[in-house]
Phi, psi and omega in degrees: 000121182287175182296320182295318177298315177299317179292329179289322180295320178297319177297319178293323181288323171301318178299319180295326177297317182294321174301314177299319178300317178295326181289319176297317177297319178298322178296325177291309181301315185292320181291324180292321181294321178295320180293314181302320184275351183065032180276089187290324180296320183293319179299320180300322181286329178299317179301316178296320186291346180300336180295326179296328180289314179301320180294322180294318178303309185295324176305309181292320178302315180298320178293322177298315181296320176300315180298316176298316182289324187277328188250342181047054186297154182248157167048240186302317179300318180293316180299324180298318183285321175295315177301322178296322180294321177289325181291316181297327176296316176296320179295320175300315178296321174304317176297324177300320177295319172303314170304322179298322178295318179299315179302318177300320182292326177292318175300321182298323179057235181267007178302126180299139188212126171298106191285356173284334169064020171064232186275353188295318175297327174299318178299321175296316182297316182292320182297317180295317179296324175296317182300312180298319181295317182299320178289327177292321175299321180298308185293320183272356182052046182267093185288328179295318175298316180305317180290332180287341182299324182301329178294316177297323177303319177304315182294322176300317181297320180296315180291328175301316177296326176292322174300315178301312182298314183290324178293317180296316177302320180293323181290324179291317183293324179214096184303340177294347180262007185301313184296312185294322179291328175293325178292326178292322175300323177294317181297318179295323180296317174303318180290326173299318182289326178297320175300318175303315182295327180291324176291327171305312179301319181292329175292327175288332173300314180297318173303315183300319191273324193252332187087000184249137175269126181228135178269096177264354181276057179237109185294139176270350185282000000 
């Protein structure tokens, strides 16, 4: 494989990473919309569609491993491929958390639910923004943007705590709401983990550019 062909392979792999990222983003948005609407059938379809995301992750992984095995890249090229392997793992996990939200909606069934969902939609909006920014930082190799993601993660953590406080208060006030509020806590946890996965991606961006591993996923909150 010539240098030009190798560079083209890396570029094509990055495009595939962005496709996987868009699939993960759509999974979050769709699972949240289905939850807000109480659309159980849609949620069931989203659970089934997660297999497509898994398959895309494995496809990219196999191509990365083939390039590493066949070309034995050095230094920056190797970091690019290794970073890609970690990033696609986090993207697939993000989609798993979105699937978790879809499963929660299925479990809710006909259980009454305030479809405004309190702070949860705001958590989803911030998590999606973090996902977009983390992929932007990856493609542009922007370490400054990658570091800023940690600040957004703190806000998601704060909202997660508000959901916990509100849900706990509701359970105490009316024990009949324990089940539905427990499901809301699970939804909030999935969104909080999505935000954490985005900061993992940003840590890999810093590694890709500098060659140094830094833990930026440490909440200041």
